[in-house]
C-alpha positions as CSV (number, residue, x, y, z in Angstrom):
1,M,-45.9,86.4,189.9
2,K,-43.8,89.6,190.3
3,R,-43.0,91.8,187.4
4,P,-39.2,92.6,186.8
5,G,-38.2,95.8,188.3
6,P,-37.3,98.9,186.3
7,L,-33.7,98.4,187.0
8,L,-33.7,95.0,185.5
9,T,-35.5,96.3,182.5
10,L,-33.0,99.1,181.9
11,L,-30.1,96.6,182.2
12,A,-31.6,94.3,179.6
13,G,-32.1,97.2,177.2
14,L,-28.5,98.2,177.7
15,L,-27.2,94.7,176.9
16,L,-29.4,94.5,173.8
17,G,-28.0,97.8,172.6
18,L,-24.4,96.7,173.1
19,F,-25.1,93.5,171.2
20,M,-26.5,95.4,168.2
21,L,-23.5,97.7,168.1
22,S,-21.1,94.7,168.1
23,L,-23.0,93.0,165.3
24,N,-23.0,96.2,163.1
25,A,-19.2,96.6,163.5
26,T,-18.5,93.1,162.3
27,T,-20.9,93.1,159.3
28,G,-20.6,96.7,158.1
29,T,-19.6,97.5,154.5
30,K,-16.0,98.3,153.6
31,T,-15.1,101.7,152.2
32,A,-14.4,102.1,148.5
33,S,-10.8,102.9,149.3
34,S,-10.3,99.6,151.0
35,S,-12.2,97.4,148.6
36,Y,-11.3,99.0,145.3
37,Q,-8.0,100.4,144.0
38,E,-8.3,102.3,140.8
39,K,-5.8,101.2,138.3
40,S,-3.9,103.8,136.4
41,P,-4.3,103.4,132.7
42,T,-1.3,102.0,130.9
43,P,0.3,104.8,128.9
44,K,0.3,104.2,125.2
45,S,3.6,104.5,123.4
46,S,3.7,107.5,121.1
47,P,4.6,106.8,117.4
48,A,8.1,107.7,116.4
49,P,8.1,111.2,114.9
50,K,8.5,111.3,111.2
51,S,11.7,112.8,109.9
52,S,11.2,116.2,108.4
53,S,14.1,115.8,105.9
54,A,13.3,114.5,102.5
55,P,14.4,110.9,101.9
56,T,17.8,110.5,100.4
57,R,17.8,109.0,96.9
58,T,20.7,106.8,95.9
59,T,21.6,107.5,92.4
60,A,23.7,104.9,90.6
61,P,26.7,106.5,88.9
62,P,26.4,106.6,85.1
63,S,28.0,103.7,83.4
64,A,31.2,104.6,81.6
65,S,30.7,104.6,77.9
66,P,33.0,102.4,75.9
67,S,35.9,104.4,74.6
68,G,37.8,103.3,71.5
69,T,41.5,103.2,71.2
70,P,42.9,106.6,70.3
71,A,43.9,107.0,66.6
72,P,47.6,106.4,66.1
73,T,50.1,109.3,65.6
74,G,53.6,109.6,64.2
75,V,55.3,109.2,60.8
76,Y,55.9,105.9,59.1
77,T,58.4,105.5,56.3
78,G,59.7,102.7,54.1
79,R,59.9,101.2,50.6
80,T,57.3,99.3,48.6
81,D,57.6,95.5,48.6
82,D,59.0,95.5,45.0
83,D,61.6,98.1,46.1
84,S,60.7,100.4,43.3
85,S,59.4,103.4,45.3
86,A,59.2,104.9,48.8
87,V,56.1,105.6,50.9
88,A,55.7,107.9,53.9
89,V,52.6,108.5,56.0
90,S,52.2,111.2,58.7
91,L,49.4,110.7,61.2
92,K,48.0,113.1,63.7
93,G,44.6,113.9,65.3
94,G,42.7,111.3,63.2
95,K,44.1,112.7,60.0
96,A,46.8,111.4,57.6
97,I,49.0,112.8,54.8
98,A,50.9,110.3,52.6
99,Y,53.6,110.7,49.9
100,F,54.3,108.1,47.3
101,C,57.5,108.7,45.3
102,D,59.7,106.7,42.9
103,G,62.4,109.3,42.9
104,H,62.1,109.9,39.2
105,N,58.8,111.0,37.8
106,I,56.0,109.2,39.7
107,E,54.7,110.8,42.8
108,S,51.4,111.6,44.7
109,W,50.3,113.3,47.8
110,L,47.3,111.7,49.4
111,K,45.2,112.6,52.5
112,G,42.2,111.3,54.5
113,D,40.9,110.2,57.9
114,V,42.3,107.6,60.2
115,E,39.9,105.4,62.2
116,D,40.4,104.5,65.8
117,D,41.5,101.0,64.8
118,G,44.3,102.5,62.7
119,S,42.8,101.9,59.3
120,M,42.7,104.5,56.6
121,R,41.7,105.2,53.1
122,L,43.5,108.1,51.5
123,T,43.0,109.7,48.1
124,G,45.0,112.0,45.8
125,E,44.9,113.5,42.4
126,D,44.3,111.5,39.2
127,G,42.6,108.7,41.1
128,A,45.5,107.9,43.3
129,K,44.6,106.0,46.5
130,L,46.3,104.4,49.5
131,T,44.8,102.1,52.0
132,G,46.5,100.8,55.1
133,T,46.3,99.8,58.8
134,V,48.6,100.6,61.6
135,K,49.5,97.6,63.8
136,G,51.9,98.3,66.6
137,R,54.9,100.2,65.1
138,R,54.2,99.1,61.5
139,L,51.8,100.3,58.8
140,G,50.9,97.9,56.1
141,G,48.8,98.5,53.0
142,S,48.7,99.2,49.3
143,A,48.9,102.2,46.9
144,D,47.5,102.7,43.4
145,V,49.5,105.5,41.8
146,G,50.3,106.3,38.2
147,G,48.6,103.2,36.9
148,G,50.6,100.9,39.1
149,H,49.6,98.9,42.2
150,Y,52.1,98.7,45.0
151,T,52.1,96.9,48.4
152,F,54.2,97.9,51.4
153,I,54.9,97.4,55.1
154,I,56.6,100.5,56.6
155,D,57.9,101.3,60.1
156,R,57.4,104.1,62.5
157,A,60.1,106.7,61.8
158,K,63.0,107.7,64.0
159,K,65.1,110.7,63.3
160,P,66.5,111.4,60.9
161,S,63.8,109.4,59.1
162,G,60.7,111.4,58.1
163,L,58.6,113.2,55.5
164,F,59.4,116.8,54.3
165,R,58.0,119.2,51.8
166,A,58.9,122.6,50.2
167,N,57.0,125.1,48.2
168,S,58.6,128.3,46.8
169,Q,59.4,130.5,43.9
170,V,62.8,130.3,42.4
171,A,63.8,132.4,39.4
172,G,60.2,132.9,38.5
173,A,59.5,129.1,38.5
174,R,57.1,127.4,40.9
175,I,59.1,124.9,42.9
176,E,57.4,122.0,44.7
177,G,59.5,119.3,46.4
178,G,58.8,116.2,48.4
179,W,61.3,114.1,50.3
180,I,61.2,110.8,52.2
181,I,64.1,110.1,54.4
182,L,64.2,106.3,54.9
183,P,65.3,104.5,58.2
184,N,68.8,103.9,56.6
185,G,69.2,107.6,56.0
186,K,68.7,107.4,52.2
187,Q,66.6,110.1,50.6
188,V,64.0,109.6,47.9
189,G,62.2,112.7,46.5
190,I,61.0,114.6,43.5
191,L,61.4,118.3,42.7
192,T,58.9,119.8,40.3
193,R,59.6,123.0,38.5
194,D,56.4,124.4,37.0
195,G,55.0,120.9,36.8
196,K,58.1,119.2,35.4
197,P,59.4,116.5,37.8
198,S,63.0,115.5,38.4
199,A,65.0,113.8,41.1
200,A,65.2,116.1,44.2
201,P,68.5,117.3,45.6
202,A,69.4,116.1,49.1
203,I,68.2,118.1,52.1
204,D,69.8,118.5,55.5
205,P,67.7,116.1,57.7
206,D,68.3,118.3,60.8
207,T,67.4,121.7,59.4
208,G,65.6,120.9,56.1
209,A,67.9,123.2,54.2
210,V,68.2,122.5,50.5
211,T,69.7,124.4,47.6
212,V,67.7,124.7,44.4
213,D,69.2,126.5,41.4
214,G,71.6,128.3,43.6
215,Q,68.9,129.5,46.0
216,Q,68.5,128.0,49.5
217,L,65.1,126.8,50.5
218,T,63.8,125.0,53.6
219,A,61.9,121.8,53.5
220,R,59.6,121.4,56.5
221,P,58.3,118.2,58.3
222,V,54.8,117.3,57.1
223,T,52.0,116.9,59.6
224,P,48.2,116.8,58.8
């Protein structure tokens, strides 16, 4: 048998080499860039920045404190229920001055505080006292003066009604006078000369002018 020639052997080696190259191309490994794609990390959301300003505090407004009704003001005049005497009460700024007078020889000046509800308890000399309460345009109460007890309901005064007083010296005598001008215009008052009471002469309700023993004096409206 003849051995294959060198040419045939070279051809066979060439074919084998081509076959091996073809096999390596079809079974080779893929590059990392083609087989693996790196995933970008999902960004984490940043927390909302904290406000640098201080928190606002909501302060409830203070509750209004209960306020009482203001104390009444004005002058109240009238007669006692038995019609024997006159009463006048002047109110202002939570204070009261009252005058009780029978027009002859019984009189008393009294004073004290007035409560927000219009009630009052006034006191004077020799144990005199007057209690009363304002309701609307009327003042009702009682007075203990000169050993007697008197009840009354008097109205808020309108000019010329009112309460007047005068203090002076006339001919060396100490003169003290009190006048109540009633709603009907009638005047009730006592004039005291050195402690001796008598009926008071009439005054001019517009000016307060009054003549005592030939000398003209001025009676002035009374306020606390």
